[in-house]
C-alpha positions in Angstrom: 20.9 -38.4 -21.2 22.9 -35.3 -20.6 26.6 -35.8 -20.4 28.2 -34.0 -17.5 30.9 -31.4 -18.0 32.0 -31.4 -14.4 34.3 -34.4 -13.8 34.5 -35.9 -10.3 37.9 -36.8 -9.0 38.5 -40.6 -9.1 41.5 -40.2 -6.8 40.9 -39.6 -3.1 41.7 -35.9 -2.6 40.3 -35.5 0.9 43.7 -34.7 2.4 44.7 -32.1 -0.1 44.1 -28.4 0.8 43.0 -25.8 -1.7 45.4 -23.2 -2.9 45.0 -19.7 -1.5 45.1 -18.0 -4.9 45.7 -18.7 -8.6 49.3 -19.1 -9.5 51.1 -17.2 -12.3 50.2 -19.3 -15.4 53.6 -19.1 -17.2 56.1 -20.0 -14.5 54.9 -22.1 -11.6 54.6 -25.5 -10.1 51.1 -26.8 -10.6 49.0 -27.5 -7.6 48.6 -31.2 -6.7 44.8 -31.1 -7.5 45.6 -29.8 -11.0 48.2 -32.6 -11.5 45.7 -35.2 -10.4 43.0 -33.8 -12.7 45.4 -33.8 -15.7 46.5 -37.3 -14.9 42.9 -38.5 -14.8 42.3 -36.7 -18.1 45.3 -38.5 -19.6 43.9 -41.8 -18.4 40.6 -41.0 -20.1 42.3 -40.1 -23.4 44.3 -43.3 -23.4 41.3 -45.6 -22.9 38.3 -43.6 -24.4 36.3 -44.9 -27.4 34.3 -41.7 -27.9 36.4 -40.4 -30.8 39.4 -41.3 -33.0 42.4 -38.9 -33.1 46.0 -39.6 -34.0 48.1 -38.0 -31.3 51.2 -39.7 -32.5 51.4 -42.1 -29.5 50.6 -45.3 -31.3 52.8 -46.7 -34.0 51.1 -47.3 -37.4 47.9 -45.5 -36.4 46.0 -44.2 -39.5 45.7 -40.5 -40.2 47.9 -37.4 -39.9 49.6 -37.0 -36.5 48.2 -33.9 -34.8 49.2 -32.9 -31.4 46.7 -31.3 -29.1 46.8 -29.0 -26.1 44.5 -29.9 -23.2 43.6 -28.1 -20.0 41.9 -28.7 -16.7 40.2 -26.3 -14.3 39.6 -27.4 -10.8 36.5 -25.8 -9.3 33.5 -26.5 -7.0 30.1 -27.6 -8.4 26.8 -26.2 -7.0 26.9 -28.8 -4.3 30.3 -27.5 -3.1 32.2 -30.6 -4.3 35.6 -30.3 -5.8 35.4 -31.3 -9.5 37.2 -30.3 -12.7 36.5 -29.3 -16.3 38.3 -30.6 -19.4 39.1 -28.4 -22.4 41.1 -28.7 -25.6 42.4 -26.2 -28.1 41.2 -26.1 -31.7 39.7 -29.2 -33.2 39.9 -32.7 -31.8 39.0 -35.6 -34.1 38.0 -33.0 -36.7 35.3 -31.4 -34.5 35.0 -28.6 -31.9 32.5 -30.3 -29.6 33.0 -33.6 -27.9 31.3 -35.3 -24.9 32.8 -34.4 -21.5 34.7 -31.3 -22.8 33.6 -27.7 -22.3 32.3 -26.2 -25.5 34.3 -23.6 -27.4 33.3 -19.9 -27.2 33.4 -19.8 -31.0 32.8 -22.7 -33.4 34.8 -21.9 -36.5 33.2 -24.9 -38.2 29.7 -23.5 -37.9 28.9 -21.2 -40.9 26.6 -18.9 -39.0 28.6 -18.9 -35.7 29.4 -15.8 -33.8 31.2 -14.8 -30.6 
């Protein structure tokens, strides 16, 4: 079974209009769709059992506390539905590839990898 990368919104977004353009990425108020997508990603991270990573959120969890940067990208799939992608920076749970997350453009853990 192929695991999808495009995540459907679990929240009803039917009344939310699309932004007219991208916002400046370093100083802006995120669009409501981006906030919803990131909140849904946070919910997944809090309840998932696909991997083990110590984010430093649970007291007495084993392993080194390693923070992580995540991102979401709201887009339309081939059917024209609003969906979003999940991504993370660097390694997560000691690996570069995890289900539901877009793959890296370069896998530093692969000996014969290339850009």
